[in-house]
TORPA-4810 file (N, C-alpha, C, O; in nm, 3 decimals):
<nodes>
NODE_1_0.080_-0.117_0.000_0.000_0.000_0.000_0.087_0.128_0.000_0.054_0.226_-0.068_M
NODE_2_0.192_0.127_0.072_0.278_0.243_0.076_0.336_0.262_-0.063_0.353_0.375_-0.108_I
NODE_3_0.366_0.159_-0.128_0.422_0.171_-0.261_0.316_0.228_-0.353_0.344_0.319_-0.432_I
NODE_4_0.193_0.176_-0.343_0.090_0.230_-0.429_0.062_0.375_-0.393_0.042_0.459_-0.480_S
NODE_5_0.063_0.403_-0.266_0.040_0.540_-0.225_0.156_0.627_-0.273_0.134_0.740_-0.317_L
NODE_6_0.279_0.578_-0.267_0.396_0.653_-0.312_0.389_0.674_-0.462_0.419_0.782_-0.512_S
NODE_7_0.350_0.567_-0.535_0.339_0.579_-0.680_0.229_0.679_-0.713_0.245_0.759_-0.805_V
NODE_8_0.117_0.676_-0.640_0.007_0.769_-0.665_0.054_0.911_-0.637_0.025_1.003_-0.713_A
NODE_9_0.128_0.928_-0.526_0.178_1.061_-0.493_0.280_1.107_-0.598_0.281_1.224_-0.636_L
NODE_10_0.365_1.018_-0.645_0.462_1.052_-0.749_0.389_1.090_-0.876_0.425_1.186_-0.944_I
NODE_11_0.281_1.011_-0.909_0.204_1.040_-1.029_0.136_1.175_-1.015_0.132_1.252_-1.112_A
NODE_12_0.083_1.205_-0.899_0.016_1.335_-0.878_0.120_1.447_-0.886_0.096_1.550_-0.949_I
NODE_13_0.235_1.426_-0.820_0.341_1.527_-0.822_0.391_1.547_-0.964_0.414_1.661_-1.007_A
NODE_14_0.407_1.437_-1.039_0.451_1.447_-1.178_0.348_1.522_-1.261_0.384_1.604_-1.345_F
NODE_15_0.217_1.492_-1.237_0.111_1.559_-1.311_0.111_1.708_-1.278_0.096_1.791_-1.368_T
NODE_16_0.128_1.742_-1.151_0.131_1.883_-1.110_0.252_1.950_-1.175_0.244_2.063_-1.223_V
NODE_17_0.366_1.877_-1.175_0.487_1.932_-1.235_0.469_1.954_-1.385_0.510_2.057_-1.438_L
NODE_18_0.408_1.859_-1.452_0.383_1.872_-1.596_0.288_1.986_-1.622_0.309_2.064_-1.714_V
NODE_19_0.182_1.998_-1.543_0.086_2.107_-1.561_0.158_2.242_-1.540_0.140_2.335_-1.617_I
NODE_20_0.241_2.249_-1.434_0.314_2.372_-1.407_0.409_2.403_-1.522_0.421_2.519_-1.562_Y
NODE_21_0.478_2.302_-1.576_0.569_2.323_-1.689_0.493_2.365_-1.814_0.540_2.450_-1.889_L
NODE_22_0.375_2.307_-1.835_0.294_2.344_-1.951_0.253_2.492_-1.938_0.262_2.567_-2.035_V
NODE_23_0.209_2.533_-1.819_0.167_2.671_-1.797_0.289_2.764_-1.818_0.278_2.868_-1.883_I
NODE_24_0.403_2.725_-1.764_0.524_2.805_-1.778_0.566_2.814_-1.925_0.604_2.922_-1.971_T
NODE_25_0.560_2.703_-1.997_0.597_2.703_-2.138_0.501_2.788_-2.220_0.542_2.857_-2.313_L
NODE_26_0.369_2.781_-2.186_0.273_2.865_-2.257_0.303_3.012_-2.231_0.297_3.094_-2.323_K
NODE_27_0.335_3.046_-2.107_0.369_3.183_-2.072_0.496_3.226_-2.145_0.505_3.338_-2.195_S
NODE_28_0.594_3.137_-2.149_0.718_3.166_-2.221_0.691_3.184_-2.369_0.751_3.271_-2.432_A
NODE_29_0.601_3.103_-2.427_0.567_3.114_-2.569_0.502_3.249_-2.596_0.532_3.314_-2.696_K
NODE_30_0.410_3.291_-2.506_0.346_3.421_-2.524_0.451_3.532_-2.518_0.447_3.626_-2.598_V
NODE_31_0.545_3.522_-2.424_0.651_3.623_-2.412_0.740_3.623_-2.536_0.777_3.729_-2.586_S
NODE_32_0.774_3.506_-2.586_0.858_3.495_-2.706_0.783_3.550_-2.827_0.843_3.618_-2.911_I
NODE_33_0.653_3.523_-2.837_0.573_3.577_-2.949_0.570_3.730_-2.942_0.583_3.798_-3.044_D
NODE_34_0.552_3.785_-2.821_0.552_3.931_-2.806_0.689_3.989_-2.843_0.699_4.093_-2.907_Q
NODE_35_0.795_3.918_-2.801_0.930_3.964_-2.834_0.951_3.960_-2.985_1.013_4.051_-3.041_A
NODE_36_0.901_3.856_-3.051_0.913_3.846_-3.197_0.836_3.959_-3.265_0.885_4.018_-3.362_N
NODE_37_0.714_3.990_-3.215_0.636_4.101_-3.272_0.711_4.234_-3.254_0.721_4.314_-3.346_D
NODE_38_0.762_4.254_-3.133_0.837_4.376_-3.106_0.961_4.385_-3.194_0.994_4.491_-3.247_T
NODE_39_1.029_4.272_-3.209_1.149_4.268_-3.294_1.113_4.297_-3.439_1.190_4.365_-3.508_L
NODE_40_1.001_4.249_-3.487_0.958_4.277_-3.625_0.929_4.427_-3.641_0.966_4.486_-3.742_A
NODE_41_0.862_4.487_-3.542_0.836_4.631_-3.547_0.966_4.710_-3.547_0.981_4.808_-3.621_E
NODE_42_1.059_4.667_-3.463_1.189_4.735_-3.457_1.260_4.724_-3.592_1.319_4.821_-3.639_V
NODE_43_1.254_4.606_-3.654_1.316_4.589_-3.786_1.256_4.684_-3.888_1.328_4.747_-3.966_R
NODE_44_1.121_4.695_-3.888_1.056_4.788_-3.982_1.101_4.932_-3.958_1.132_5.006_-4.051_D
NODE_45_1.105_4.969_-3.831_1.146_5.106_-3.799_1.292_5.129_-3.836_1.328_5.236_-3.886_K
NODE_46_1.376_5.031_-3.810_1.517_5.043_-3.847_1.533_5.054_-3.998_1.615_5.131_-4.047_V
NODE_47_1.454_4.976_-4.072_1.458_4.986_-4.218_1.417_5.125_-4.264_1.481_5.183_-4.352_D
NODE_48_1.310_5.181_-4.205_1.266_5.317_-4.239_1.373_5.420_-4.204_1.400_5.512_-4.281_N
NODE_49_1.434_5.403_-4.086_1.539_5.495_-4.044_1.659_5.483_-4.138_1.724_5.583_-4.170_I
NODE_50_1.689_5.362_-4.181_1.802_5.341_-4.272_1.778_5.414_-4.404_1.869_5.478_-4.458_E
NODE_51_1.656_5.405_-4.456_1.623_5.474_-4.582_1.634_5.625_-4.563_1.691_5.695_-4.647_V
NODE_52_1.579_5.674_-4.452_1.587_5.818_-4.425_1.731_5.863_-4.406_1.769_5.970_-4.452_E
NODE_53_1.811_5.782_-4.338_1.951_5.816_-4.317_2.027_5.820_-4.450_2.111_5.907_-4.471_A
NODE_54_1.998_5.729_-4.538_2.062_5.728_-4.670_2.022_5.853_-4.749_2.106_5.917_-4.812_M
NODE_55_1.893_5.888_-4.745_1.848_6.010_-4.813_1.917_6.133_-4.754_1.960_6.222_-4.826_N
NODE_56_1.925_6.137_-4.622_1.991_6.250_-4.555_2.138_6.257_-4.593_2.191_6.365_-4.617_L
NODE_57_2.204_6.143_-4.599_2.345_6.138_-4.637_2.364_6.185_-4.781_2.460_6.257_-4.811_L
NODE_58_2.275_6.144_-4.871_2.284_6.187_-5.011_2.262_6.338_-5.021_2.334_6.406_-5.094_Q
NODE_59_2.163_6.391_-4.948_2.138_6.535_-4.949_2.258_6.611_-4.892_2.298_6.715_-4.945_N
NODE_60_2.315_6.557_-4.785_2.432_6.621_-4.724_2.549_6.623_-4.822_2.620_6.723_-4.832_T
NODE_61_2.570_6.512_-4.894_2.678_6.509_-4.993_2.653_6.610_-5.105_2.745_6.677_-5.150_N
NODE_62_2.528_6.620_-5.150_2.496_6.716_-5.256_2.520_6.859_-5.208_2.576_6.941_-5.280_A
NODE_63_2.476_6.888_-5.085_2.496_7.023_-5.029_2.644_7.052_-5.013_2.689_7.163_-5.042_I
NODE_64_2.720_6.954_-4.967_2.864_6.972_-4.950_2.930_7.002_-5.083_3.015_7.090_-5.092_T
NODE_65_2.892_6.930_-5.187_2.947_6.956_-5.320_2.912_7.095_-5.368_2.996_7.165_-5.425_G
NODE_66_2.788_7.136_-5.346_2.744_7.269_-5.387_2.822_7.378_-5.312_2.864_7.478_-5.370_D
NODE_67_2.842_7.356_-5.182_2.916_7.453_-5.102_3.061_7.462_-5.149_3.117_7.572_-5.157_V
NODE_68_3.122_7.347_-5.180_3.260_7.348_-5.231_3.269_7.425_-5.362_3.362_7.503_-5.382_K
NODE_69_3.172_7.403_-5.450_3.171_7.474_-5.580_3.159_7.624_-5.558_3.228_7.703_-5.623_E
NODE_70_3.070_7.663_-5.468_3.052_7.806_-5.441_3.174_7.866_-5.374_3.207_7.982_-5.397_K
NODE_71_3.241_7.788_-5.289_3.363_7.837_-5.226_3.471_7.861_-5.331_3.546_7.959_-5.323_M
NODE_72_3.480_7.772_-5.431_3.578_7.793_-5.539_3.543_7.920_-5.616_3.634_7.994_-5.656_H
NODE_73_3.416_7.946_-5.638_3.374_8.069_-5.706_3.415_8.191_-5.623_3.459_8.292_-5.678_S
NODE_74_3.400_8.180_-5.492_3.438_8.292_-5.405_3.589_8.314_-5.405_3.635_8.427_-5.388_L
NODE_75_3.666_8.207_-5.424_3.812_8.223_-5.431_3.850_8.318_-5.544_3.933_8.406_-5.525_D
NODE_76_3.789_8.299_-5.660_3.821_8.388_-5.773_3.771_8.529_-5.745_3.836_8.627_-5.782_T
NODE_77_3.656_8.541_-5.679_3.605_8.673_-5.645_3.701_8.746_-5.552_3.733_8.863_-5.573_L
NODE_78_3.748_8.676_-5.448_3.839_8.739_-5.353_3.974_8.771_-5.419_4.037_8.871_-5.384_F
NODE_79_4.017_8.688_-5.512_4.141_8.719_-5.585_4.122_8.846_-5.667_4.211_8.931_-5.672_A
NODE_80_4.006_8.859_-5.730_3.977_8.979_-5.808_3.970_9.102_-5.718_4.022_9.208_-5.753_S
NODE_81_3.908_9.088_-5.603_3.900_9.199_-5.508_4.041_9.240_-5.464_4.069_9.359_-5.450_I
NODE_82_4.128_9.142_-5.443_4.266_9.173_-5.405_4.337_9.250_-5.515_4.411_9.344_-5.487_G
NODE_83_4.314_9.211_-5.640_4.377_9.281_-5.752_4.322_9.423_-5.764_4.396_9.517_-5.789_Q
NODE_84_4.189_9.438_-5.745_4.128_9.571_-5.750_4.187_9.659_-5.640_4.219_9.775_-5.663_I
NODE_85_4.202_9.602_-5.521_4.257_9.677_-5.409_4.400_9.723_-5.441_4.437_9.837_-5.412_S
NODE_86_4.477_9.636_-5.501_4.614_9.671_-5.539_4.614_9.782_-5.645_4.695_9.874_-5.638_E
NODE_87_4.524_9.771_-5.741_4.514_9.874_-5.845_4.474_10.008_-5.785_4.531_10.111_-5.821_S
NODE_88_4.378_10.008_-5.695_4.334_10.132_-5.629_4.451_10.193_-5.551_4.471_10.314_-5.552_V
NODE_89_4.527_10.107_-5.485_4.643_10.155_-5.410_4.743_10.221_-5.504_4.798_10.327_-5.473_H
NODE_90_4.768_10.159_-5.620_4.862_10.217_-5.716_4.810_10.349_-5.771_4.886_10.445_-5.786_Q
NODE_91_4.680_10.355_-5.801_4.621_10.480_-5.852_4.631_10.589_-5.746_4.664_10.704_-5.777_V
NODE_92_4.603_10.555_-5.622_4.611_10.652_-5.513_4.754_10.702_-5.497_4.777_10.822_-5.480_T
NODE_93_4.850_10.612_-5.503_4.990_10.652_-5.491_5.029_10.744_-5.607_5.099_10.843_-5.587_A
NODE_94_4.983_10.711_-5.728_5.013_10.795_-5.844_4.948_10.932_-5.829_5.010_11.034_-5.859_S
NODE_95_4.822_10.935_-5.781_4.753_11.063_-5.762_4.826_11.148_-5.658_4.836_11.269_-5.675_A
NODE_96_4.875_11.088_-5.552_4.950_11.162_-5.451_5.078_11.220_-5.511_5.116_11.334_-5.485_K
NODE_97_5.143_11.138_-5.592_5.266_11.182_-5.657_5.238_11.301_-5.749_5.310_11.401_-5.746_E
NODE_98_5.133_11.290_-5.831_5.098_11.398_-5.924_5.059_11.522_-5.846_5.101_11.633_-5.880_V
NODE_99_4.980_11.505_-5.740_4.937_11.619_-5.658_5.057_11.687_-5.596_5.065_11.810_-5.594_S
NODE_100_5.150_11.609_-5.546_5.270_11.666_-5.485_5.352_11.742_-5.588_5.403_11.850_-5.559_S
NODE_101_5.364_11.686_-5.707_5.440_11.752_-5.814_5.372_11.883_-5.854_5.439_11.986_-5.868_T
NODE_102_5.240_11.880_-5.872_5.167_12.001_-5.910_5.181_12.106_-5.800_5.202_12.224_-5.829_V
NODE_103_5.170_12.065_-5.676_5.181_12.157_-5.564_5.319_12.222_-5.562_5.331_12.343_-5.543_S
NODE_104_5.424_12.142_-5.580_5.559_12.197_-5.582_5.577_12.294_-5.698_5.638_12.400_-5.683_R
NODE_105_5.523_12.257_-5.815_5.536_12.343_-5.933_5.463_12.476_-5.911_5.518_12.582_-5.939_T
NODE_106_5.339_12.469_-5.862_5.262_12.590_-5.838_5.331_12.677_-5.735_5.339_12.799_-5.751_V
NODE_107_5.380_12.615_-5.629_5.448_12.690_-5.523_5.572_12.760_-5.577_5.595_12.877_-5.549_T
NODE_108_5.651_12.687_-5.654_5.773_12.747_-5.707_5.740_12.859_-5.806_5.807_12.962_-5.808_S
NODE_109_5.637_12.840_-5.888_5.597_12.945_-5.982_5.542_13.066_-5.909_5.568_13.180_-5.949_Q
NODE_110_5.468_13.043_-5.802_5.415_13.155_-5.723_5.528_13.232_-5.658_5.526_13.355_-5.656_A
NODE_111_5.626_13.161_-5.605_5.740_13.228_-5.543_5.816_13.311_-5.646_5.860_13.422_-5.618_E
NODE_112_5.832_13.255_-5.766_5.900_13.330_-5.872_5.820_13.455_-5.908_5.876_13.563_-5.927_K
NODE_113_5.687_13.438_-5.916_5.601_13.551_-5.953_5.603_13.660_-5.847_5.601_13.778_-5.879_A
NODE_114_5.608_13.621_-5.721_5.609_13.718_-5.612_5.737_13.800_-5.615_5.733_13.921_-5.589_I
NODE_115_5.845_13.740_-5.645_5.974_13.809_-5.645_6.000_13.884_-5.777_6.098_13.957_-5.787_H
NODE_116_5.915_13.865_-5.874_5.931_13.932_-6.004_5.876_14.074_-5.993_5.762_14.092_-5.950_D
NODE_117_5.955_14.178_-6.031_5.908_14.316_-6.020_5.788_14.343_-6.109_5.704_14.427_-6.076_P
NODE_118_5.777_14.275_-6.219_5.662_14.295_-6.308_5.533_14.253_-6.237_5.431_14.319_-6.249_K
NODE_119_5.539_14.141_-6.164_5.422_14.092_-6.093_5.379_14.192_-5.987_5.260_14.218_-5.970_T
NODE_120_5.474_14.248_-5.916_5.443_14.347_-5.813_5.371_14.467_-5.876_5.273_14.517_-5.821_T
NODE_121_5.421_14.513_-5.991_5.361_14.626_-6.060_5.219_14.592_-6.106_5.128_14.673_-6.093_E
NODE_122_5.201_14.471_-6.159_5.068_14.428_-6.205_4.971_14.422_-6.087_4.857_14.466_-6.099_I
NODE_123_5.016_14.369_-5.972_4.931_14.362_-5.854_4.890_14.501_-5.807_4.776_14.521_-5.765_L
NODE_124_4.983_14.598_-5.812_4.949_14.735_-5.772_4.841_14.792_-5.864_4.744_14.850_-5.817_K
NODE_125_4.859_14.774_-5.995_4.760_14.827_-6.091_4.625_14.756_-6.076_4.519_14.818_-6.089_W
NODE_126_4.631_14.626_-6.049_4.506_14.550_-6.031_4.433_14.599_-5.906_4.311_14.615_-5.907_T
NODE_127_4.506_14.622_-5.800_4.446_14.671_-5.677_4.385_14.808_-5.700_4.274_14.835_-5.653_T
NODE_128_4.455_14.895_-5.770_4.404_15.028_-5.800_4.276_15.019_-5.884_4.180_15.091_-5.858_L
NODE_129_4.276_14.931_-5.984_4.157_14.916_-6.069_4.039_14.866_-5.987_3.927_14.911_-6.008_A
NODE_130_4.063_14.775_-5.894_3.955_14.722_-5.810_3.899_14.831_-5.720_3.778_14.837_-5.697_M
NODE_131_3.984_14.916_-5.668_3.939_15.025_-5.581_3.855_15.124_-5.662_3.751_15.171_-5.615_Q
NODE_132_3.901_15.156_-5.784_3.825_15.249_-5.870_3.689_15.189_-5.902_3.587_15.258_-5.897_I
NODE_133_3.688_15.063_-5.935_3.562_14.997_-5.970_3.466_14.997_-5.852_3.347_15.020_-5.869_W
NODE_134_3.519_14.972_-5.730_3.435_14.970_-5.610_3.378_15.110_-5.584_3.261_15.122_-5.548_A
NODE_135_3.458_15.213_-5.601_3.408_15.349_-5.580_3.303_15.384_-5.685_3.201_15.445_-5.653_R
NODE_136_3.328_15.346_-5.809_3.232_15.374_-5.916_3.100_15.304_-5.886_2.993_15.361_-5.908_W
NODE_137_3.107_15.181_-5.837_2.986_15.105_-5.802_2.912_15.173_-5.689_2.789_15.181_-5.693_K
NODE_138_2.982_15.224_-5.588_2.918_15.294_-5.476_2.850_15.421_-5.524_2.738_15.451_-5.482_N
NODE_139_2.916_15.495_-5.613_2.857_15.619_-5.666_2.730_15.586_-5.742_2.629_15.653_-5.722_V
NODE_140_2.732_15.487_-5.826_2.613_15.447_-5.903_2.502_15.404_-5.809_2.385_15.435_-5.833_K
NODE_141_2.537_15.333_-5.705_2.437_15.287_-5.609_2.374_15.405_-5.537_2.252_15.408_-5.517_S
NODE_142_2.454_15.503_-5.498_2.401_15.622_-5.430_2.312_15.702_-5.523_2.207_15.752_-5.481_E
NODE_143_2.352_15.716_-5.649_2.268_15.789_-5.747_2.135_15.719_-5.767_2.032_15.784_-5.780_E
NODE_144_2.137_15.586_-5.769_2.014_15.509_-5.787_1.924_15.526_-5.665_1.802_15.535_-5.680_A
NODE_145_1.983_15.530_-5.545_1.905_15.548_-5.422_1.840_15.686_-5.420_1.725_15.700_-5.380_D
NODE_146_1.916_15.790_-5.462_1.861_15.927_-5.462_1.750_15.938_-5.566_1.650_16.006_-5.543_Q
NODE_147_1.767_15.873_-5.678_1.666_15.881_-5.783_1.539_15.809_-5.739_1.429_15.853_-5.775_A
NODE_148_1.549_15.706_-5.665_1.430_15.630_-5.623_1.359_15.699_-5.508_1.238_15.682_-5.494_S
NODE_149_1.428_15.774_-5.427_1.365_15.845_-5.315_1.298_15.973_-5.362_1.216_16.027_-5.288_T
NODE_150_1.327_16.024_-5.478_1.268_16.150_-5.527_1.144_16.125_-5.597_1.081_16.220_-5.645_Q
</nodes>
């Protein structure tokens, strides 16, 4: 009887163990199925991200190429600006030189004219003529004022 009772208890324990294992395996299967579903969703999202990343990389490469091309265009522009600046500097230096030469020439000619007795005589006559003209203008102005008041 103890043997039969032991065998019955072993059979019951084995049945309980099998039932528990079946429940555990079903739970594990549900978890594995959920993990597979989640993994499939992640794969889809990764595929979408991969496509977007490739598009972004292609756009970035195109923009980089465009920027490089425009930078090369700016190099020639800045070289031209440098040449223009150099030309302006040369023109300015030449203008200063010409101005200095003209100034020296005018100054030397003026000094010569001042020390020339003919120039002194001409200046005296010019001053006298200006004084006569100013007096004549004043007389005419006074005559016009008297005529208008009468």
